[in-house]
VMD Tcl script that draws the C-alpha trace (Angstrom):
set ca {
  {-5.13 12.57 -24.60}
  {-7.57 14.21 -26.40}
  {-8.44 10.42 -27.69}
  {-8.50 9.08 -24.61}
  {-10.16 11.66 -23.10}
  {-13.28 11.29 -25.88}
  {-13.19 7.53 -24.88}
  {-13.99 8.08 -22.11}
  {-16.89 10.24 -23.04}
  {-18.41 7.51 -24.91}
  {-18.53 4.97 -21.87}
  {-20.78 5.71 -19.56}
  {-20.03 2.38 -17.51}
  {-16.24 3.96 -17.14}
  {-17.11 7.23 -16.27}
  {-19.65 5.99 -13.46}
  {-16.48 3.67 -11.96}
  {-14.18 6.95 -11.84}
  {-17.24 9.17 -10.69}
  {-18.15 6.63 -7.65}
  {-14.08 6.32 -6.99}
  {-13.93 10.12 -6.98}
  {-16.88 10.55 -4.70}
  {-15.64 7.98 -2.06}
  {-12.47 9.69 -1.96}
  {-13.82 12.70 -1.36}
  {-16.31 11.14 1.75}
  {-12.94 10.06 2.88}
  {-11.09 13.27 3.19}
  {-14.21 15.22 4.68}
  {-14.29 12.34 7.61}
  {-10.46 12.91 8.10}
  {-11.34 16.27 9.75}
  {-14.20 15.13 11.76}
  {-12.74 15.39 15.39}
  {-13.48 13.27 18.32}
  {-15.07 14.94 20.78}
  {-13.07 16.17 23.60}
  {-10.19 17.40 22.03}
  {-8.29 20.96 22.54}
  {-7.49 21.14 18.91}
  {-4.72 23.96 19.59}
  {-2.62 21.81 21.99}
  {-3.03 19.04 19.77}
  {-1.57 21.30 16.26}
  {1.00 22.20 18.35}
  {1.99 19.20 19.36}
  {2.37 17.24 16.64}
  {4.24 20.53 15.12}
  {6.88 19.32 17.53}
  {6.68 15.62 16.58}
  {8.07 15.96 12.90}
  {10.46 13.01 11.98}
  {9.20 11.08 14.62}
  {6.75 7.86 14.52}
  {3.65 9.95 14.94}
  {4.07 11.78 11.92}
  {4.83 8.42 10.02}
  {1.33 6.98 11.40}
  {-0.11 10.65 10.22}
  {0.98 9.56 6.96}
  {-0.90 6.89 6.49}
  {-3.69 8.12 7.98}
  {-4.10 10.99 5.52}
  {-3.87 13.57 8.13}
  {-6.28 12.07 10.41}
  {-3.88 11.31 13.54}
  {-3.17 14.93 13.95}
  {-6.44 16.13 13.51}
  {-7.66 12.99 15.83}
  {-10.38 12.86 13.76}
  {-13.10 9.47 13.23}
  {-10.42 8.40 10.68}
  {-6.98 9.10 12.82}
  {-6.34 5.38 12.80}
  {-6.34 5.21 9.06}
  {-6.33 1.92 7.57}
  {-3.49 0.39 8.89}
  {-5.92 -1.88 11.46}
  {-7.28 -3.52 8.55}
  {-3.18 -3.64 7.01}
  {-2.55 -5.79 10.11}
  {-5.12 -7.80 10.07}
  {-4.59 -8.60 6.99}
  {-0.72 -9.42 7.47}
  {-1.99 -11.64 10.34}
  {-4.45 -13.60 8.41}
  {-2.12 -14.20 5.36}
  {0.79 -15.17 7.74}
  {-1.78 -17.83 9.27}
  {-1.98 -19.21 5.20}
  {1.39 -20.89 5.57}
  {1.00 -22.36 9.75}
  {-2.90 -23.15 9.30}
  {-3.90 -26.16 7.23}
  {-7.65 -24.89 7.34}
  {-7.06 -21.12 6.16}
  {-4.99 -22.29 3.04}
  {-7.70 -24.62 2.57}
  {-10.23 -22.33 2.47}
  {-7.86 -19.15 0.38}
  {-6.71 -22.33 -2.50}
  {-9.39 -24.63 -2.93}
  {-12.88 -23.02 -1.87}
  {-12.63 -20.48 -4.42}
  {-14.88 -17.69 -3.86}
  {-16.57 -18.77 -1.52}
  {-13.34 -19.22 1.22}
  {-11.97 -16.16 0.05}
  {-15.21 -14.23 1.11}
  {-14.90 -16.46 4.44}
  {-10.81 -14.80 4.81}
  {-12.49 -11.58 4.18}
  {-14.70 -11.40 6.76}
  {-12.31 -12.86 9.38}
  {-10.10 -9.74 8.39}
  {-12.71 -7.51 9.42}
  {-13.69 -9.23 12.78}
  {-9.77 -9.09 13.34}
  {-9.83 -5.33 11.91}
  {-12.49 -4.83 14.86}
  {-10.34 -6.20 17.63}
  {-7.13 -4.25 16.85}
  {-8.49 -1.34 16.48}
  {-10.50 -1.34 20.23}
  {-6.99 -2.21 21.21}
  {-5.35 0.77 19.38}
  {-8.45 3.01 19.94}
  {-8.02 2.59 23.49}
  {-4.34 3.40 23.51}
  {-4.94 6.42 21.27}
  {-7.29 7.25 24.29}
  {-4.80 6.97 27.17}
  {-2.21 8.72 25.03}
  {-4.28 11.58 24.22}
  {-5.03 12.22 28.39}
  {-1.57 12.45 28.65}
  {-0.63 14.65 25.60}
  {0.19 18.27 26.28}
  {1.63 21.09 23.75}
  {5.19 22.43 23.94}
  {3.50 25.49 25.89}
  {2.09 22.74 28.52}
  {-1.99 23.06 27.77}
  {-3.31 19.31 27.87}
  {-4.87 18.31 24.80}
  {-7.98 16.90 26.78}
  {-10.12 18.89 28.35}
  {-12.42 16.61 30.28}
  {-9.91 13.21 30.47}
  {-11.70 9.91 32.02}
  {-13.47 6.90 31.30}
  {-16.65 8.67 29.26}
  {-13.78 10.41 27.16}
  {-11.97 6.96 26.76}
  {-15.31 5.07 25.37}
  {-16.36 7.45 23.12}
  {-13.05 7.96 21.53}
  {-12.86 3.53 21.46}
  {-16.29 3.86 19.57}
  {-15.42 6.73 16.95}
  {-12.39 5.09 15.98}
  {-13.58 2.02 15.39}
  {-16.62 3.10 13.38}
  {-14.25 5.65 11.64}
  {-11.84 2.82 11.00}
  {-15.02 0.23 9.60}
  {-16.10 2.78 7.60}
  {-12.96 3.08 6.06}
  {-12.75 -0.14 5.26}
  {-16.36 -0.38 3.89}
  {-14.82 2.46 1.33}
  {-11.87 0.86 0.37}
  {-14.13 -2.45 -0.79}
  {-16.76 -0.04 -2.13}
  {-13.99 1.09 -4.30}
  {-12.70 -1.91 -5.44}
  {-16.25 -3.42 -6.16}
  {-17.94 -0.95 -7.99}
  {-14.79 1.36 -8.61}
  {-11.52 1.75 -10.77}
  {-8.43 0.51 -8.78}
  {-7.72 -1.16 -5.58}
  {-9.74 0.78 -2.84}
  {-7.24 0.29 0.22}
  {-4.44 1.21 -1.88}
  {-6.21 4.27 -3.18}
  {-6.98 5.45 0.37}
  {-3.31 5.35 1.20}
  {-2.56 7.25 -2.04}
  {-4.69 10.13 -1.49}
  {-3.62 10.39 1.75}
  {-0.22 10.81 0.85}
  {-1.05 13.20 -2.19}
  {-2.76 15.70 0.46}
  {0.20 15.96 2.73}
  {2.40 16.66 -0.60}
  {1.13 20.49 -0.07}
  {1.93 21.18 3.37}
  {5.69 19.36 3.09}
  {6.19 21.95 0.08}
  {5.06 24.55 2.37}
  {7.49 23.05 5.33}
  {10.38 23.36 2.95}
  {9.72 26.67 1.67}
  {9.77 27.61 5.50}
  {13.00 25.95 6.04}
  {14.64 27.80 2.92}
  {13.33 30.99 4.49}
  {14.48 30.82 7.64}
  {18.02 29.41 6.37}
  {17.75 25.94 7.88}
  {17.92 24.75 4.27}
  {20.23 25.71 1.45}
  {18.52 26.82 -1.80}
  {21.24 24.35 -3.96}
  {20.11 22.03 -1.74}
  {16.45 22.49 -1.94}
  {17.02 22.01 -5.97}
  {19.18 18.84 -5.66}
  {16.41 17.39 -3.64}
  {14.12 17.99 -6.19}
  {16.09 16.51 -8.62}
  {17.07 13.36 -6.76}
  {13.17 12.71 -6.14}
  {12.39 13.10 -10.35}
  {15.05 10.49 -10.73}
  {13.71 8.02 -8.27}
  {10.22 8.51 -9.67}
  {11.59 7.98 -13.24}
  {13.24 5.13 -11.89}
  {10.34 3.81 -10.02}
  {8.38 3.70 -13.44}
  {10.99 2.28 -15.23}
  {11.40 -0.68 -12.96}
  {7.65 -0.95 -11.89}
  {7.17 -1.61 -15.77}
  {10.35 -3.63 -16.27}
  {9.79 -7.45 -16.96}
  {11.65 -10.54 -17.39}
  {10.47 -12.16 -20.16}
  {10.84 -16.25 -20.49}
  {10.15 -17.46 -23.60}
  {7.71 -20.26 -24.24}
  {7.13 -22.51 -26.86}
  {4.16 -24.65 -28.09}
  {4.49 -27.89 -29.41}
  {2.92 -28.64 -33.18}
  {-0.12 -31.08 -32.74}
  {-1.91 -32.70 -35.45}
  {-5.51 -32.50 -35.38}
  {-7.11 -34.44 -38.43}
  {-5.71 -32.48 -41.39}
  {-5.01 -29.19 -39.23}
  {-1.54 -28.39 -37.44}
  {-2.51 -26.47 -34.53}
  {0.23 -24.94 -32.00}
  {3.76 -24.08 -32.70}
  {3.79 -20.50 -31.90}
  {6.18 -18.63 -29.49}
  {5.06 -16.90 -26.72}
  {6.34 -15.84 -23.48}
  {5.96 -15.66 -19.62}
  {6.39 -11.85 -18.13}
  {8.03 -11.95 -14.50}
  {8.03 -8.07 -12.96}
  {11.14 -7.50 -10.96}
  {8.56 -5.88 -8.47}
  {6.43 -9.22 -8.46}
  {4.95 -7.85 -4.86}
  {4.45 -4.11 -5.86}
  {3.71 -1.51 -3.17}
  {2.77 -4.37 -0.81}
  {6.02 -4.59 1.36}
  {7.18 -1.35 2.23}
  {3.29 -0.83 3.06}
  {3.26 -4.12 5.35}
  {6.78 -3.56 6.93}
  {5.80 -0.28 8.22}
  {2.37 -1.67 9.35}
  {4.57 -4.30 11.71}
  {6.74 -1.85 12.63}
  {4.43 0.91 13.72}
  {1.92 -1.01 15.67}
  {4.51 -1.68 18.78}
  {6.00 1.50 18.28}
  {2.69 3.14 18.91}
  {1.51 0.91 22.01}
  {4.97 1.31 23.78}
  {4.33 5.36 22.89}
  {0.79 4.33 24.79}
  {2.79 4.07 28.16}
  {5.25 5.70 30.34}
  {7.24 2.70 31.35}
  {11.20 3.59 30.96}
  {12.11 0.07 28.76}
  {8.73 0.85 26.73}
  {9.95 4.73 26.11}
  {13.49 2.91 25.23}
  {11.75 1.05 22.66}
  {10.10 3.53 21.18}
  {13.27 5.82 20.86}
  {14.70 2.37 18.80}
  {11.90 2.57 16.55}
  {11.69 5.84 15.78}
  {11.72 6.16 11.60}
  {15.24 7.91 11.48}
  {16.91 5.52 14.00}
  {19.36 2.63 12.56}
  {17.70 -0.05 14.19}
  {14.24 0.76 12.45}
  {15.76 1.05 9.24}
  {17.38 -2.56 9.67}
  {14.33 -4.58 10.44}
  {12.09 -2.41 8.03}
  {14.57 -3.44 5.33}
  {14.20 -7.10 6.62}
  {10.72 -6.54 7.11}
  {10.72 -5.74 3.18}
  {12.96 -8.57 2.14}
  {10.66 -10.95 3.67}
  {7.23 -9.60 2.42}
  {8.78 -9.44 -0.93}
  {9.43 -13.35 -1.25}
  {6.07 -14.15 1.34}
  {3.87 -12.43 -1.00}
  {5.68 -13.35 -4.03}
  {5.12 -16.83 -3.04}
  {1.35 -16.27 -2.20}
  {0.85 -14.81 -5.65}
  {2.95 -17.04 -7.86}
  {2.73 -20.96 -7.91}
  {5.53 -22.14 -10.01}
  {4.20 -25.94 -9.84}
  {0.88 -24.34 -11.03}
  {2.74 -22.64 -14.15}
  {4.65 -25.71 -15.24}
  {1.91 -27.89 -14.94}
  {-0.34 -25.66 -16.70}
  {2.38 -25.24 -19.26}
  {3.05 -29.02 -19.37}
  {-0.77 -29.66 -20.03}
  {-1.31 -27.47 -23.23}
  {2.35 -28.90 -24.68}
  {4.18 -25.83 -23.63}
  {8.11 -25.81 -22.92}
  {10.81 -23.45 -21.87}
  {13.41 -23.62 -24.51}
  {15.86 -25.96 -23.35}
  {14.58 -26.68 -20.02}
  {12.56 -30.60 -19.78}
  {8.73 -29.74 -19.08}
  {7.31 -30.97 -15.70}
  {9.69 -30.42 -12.51}
  {12.63 -28.86 -14.23}
  {10.63 -26.32 -16.12}
  {9.42 -25.63 -11.87}
  {12.69 -25.16 -10.86}
  {13.65 -22.93 -13.33}
  {10.66 -20.55 -12.78}
  {11.59 -20.81 -9.30}
  {15.42 -19.60 -9.35}
  {14.77 -16.78 -12.21}
  {11.78 -15.54 -9.42}
  {13.92 -15.98 -6.74}
  {16.44 -14.21 -8.38}
  {13.83 -11.25 -9.59}
  {12.23 -10.75 -6.36}
  {15.88 -10.82 -4.48}
  {16.53 -7.82 -6.81}
  {13.02 -6.32 -6.56}
  {13.63 -6.44 -2.13}
  {17.34 -4.42 -2.86}
  {15.40 -1.83 -5.18}
  {12.25 -1.57 -2.69}
  {14.77 -1.14 0.30}
  {17.01 1.37 -1.22}
  {13.68 3.60 -2.50}
  {12.42 3.16 1.07}
  {15.41 4.22 3.19}
  {15.64 7.24 1.13}
  {13.50 9.51 3.44}
  {15.10 8.25 6.67}
  {18.66 9.36 5.52}
  {17.31 12.79 4.36}
  {15.09 13.14 7.25}
  {18.09 12.20 9.95}
  {20.68 14.12 8.15}
  {19.35 17.29 6.21}
  {15.61 18.13 8.26}
  {13.69 17.56 5.13}
  {9.97 17.05 5.00}
  {9.25 13.48 5.55}
  {6.93 13.11 2.47}
  {10.03 14.17 0.44}
  {10.41 9.95 0.36}
  {11.22 7.19 -1.32}
  {8.35 4.75 0.30}
  {5.73 7.75 -0.13}
  {7.08 8.38 -3.75}
  {6.91 4.25 -4.50}
  {3.24 3.75 -3.68}
  {1.91 6.80 -5.17}
  {3.61 5.86 -8.34}
  {2.82 2.02 -8.16}
  {-0.84 3.20 -7.31}
  {-1.06 5.38 -10.35}
  {0.73 2.90 -12.31}
  {-2.27 0.21 -11.25}
  {-5.03 2.78 -11.50}
  {-4.00 3.90 -15.25}
  {-3.26 0.08 -16.17}
  {-7.11 -1.00 -15.24}
  {-8.45 2.29 -16.54}
  {-6.58 1.48 -20.13}
  {-7.94 -2.20 -19.59}
  {-11.62 -0.94 -19.45}
  {-10.80 1.41 -23.00}
  {-9.35 -1.83 -24.42}
  {-12.33 -4.19 -23.49}
  {-14.64 -1.48 -25.21}
  {-12.67 -0.84 -27.94}
  {-12.87 -4.89 -28.46}
  {-16.21 -5.08 -27.86}
  {-17.15 -2.28 -30.45}
  {-14.78 -4.11 -33.25}
  {-16.88 -7.80 -32.21}
  {-20.11 -5.26 -32.68}
  {-19.26 -4.53 -35.56}
  {-18.42 -7.62 -37.18}
  {-21.44 -9.05 -35.97}
  {-23.22 -6.13 -38.11}
  {-21.30 -6.74 -41.22}
  {-21.80 -10.95 -40.70}
}
mol new
graphics top color blue
foreach p $ca { graphics top sphere $p radius 0.5 }
foreach p [lrange $ca 0 end-1] q [lrange $ca 1 end] { graphics top cylinder $p $q radius 0.2 }
display resetview
């Protein structure tokens, strides 16, 4: 630990990146507490206190508490995630977008990023209007209205405020990715979940104190969450290593090649993307339906509560879909097989070319299937706890999966910076000796 700190102290670039990341996350947390004008904060807090375990509580988790405060960041990063999902799905059906992504390189990816931003704004405008309308119809359990002066003035101000807030969050996330450490969007979601843990602990204590939760059961939940965390770390680090042998080649009088290496394949190749994308898709229609007073739409809301059977069945189906979909986007067995063939590499016992592609594809399919099962079990766990034992939502597998996954990715990037700096120092010393 001390050695790692000493190394960081000697790396001004890494310190700068870490400081930039922390600064932006602090800015985000400040924005979460800046309220939209025209809201009765007391009535709002009473309303959300009565909505524990509902779709609103789930939305509030991803917004880092911004929704329960109806802050400028109330929509959080979910519109951006929804826009990203739509653009990635369009890569499958639209040859033009697929060409931009695959063939145009960095320029094509910049175009897709720009389209994602435009779509994010469009989604935010729709959701902003929905939230403004919903707020006008909300009352506290005591009957106090949440909006003090309802009307089009309030709606337009709310739409503009929420849209500006989402654009700012999107920009902050991009700044972290470009100038900081880690994936900015993931870290923003991570920070939102982390700040909710203390309130979940307080609520658990209150449940125990009130006699609604047994002490032994609380200890059991804690042990189980620790076990789940260990399991997540183990699976996220686990790899299936496909052996790769390179043929010996004689160039002049020297023999090259002949070494043995491996192709590492993660069990959970898609990472935390499937549960985040799945919940984003489920929350969007449920939220829109919640804005209306139409009877059949209210039935839709009841079906898609996080603790309902319908919600969890569709949730698991979407997790499997995004596991396979995202793996197919980021991992091309055909390209790997062709590159191995060009480099003179082969899998022992497998013919180069098409047979190698089929072999890698089969291995990847089996791994993705088990990865989908693993994510589904972890993600559905909190829903069962909420439904059966009135456990606070933050004590759940989805949040743990995101926390551990993002933390591992963050530490890996820090470690890579440390290794790069160490390698640079060694090369510099070697050059001086030479």
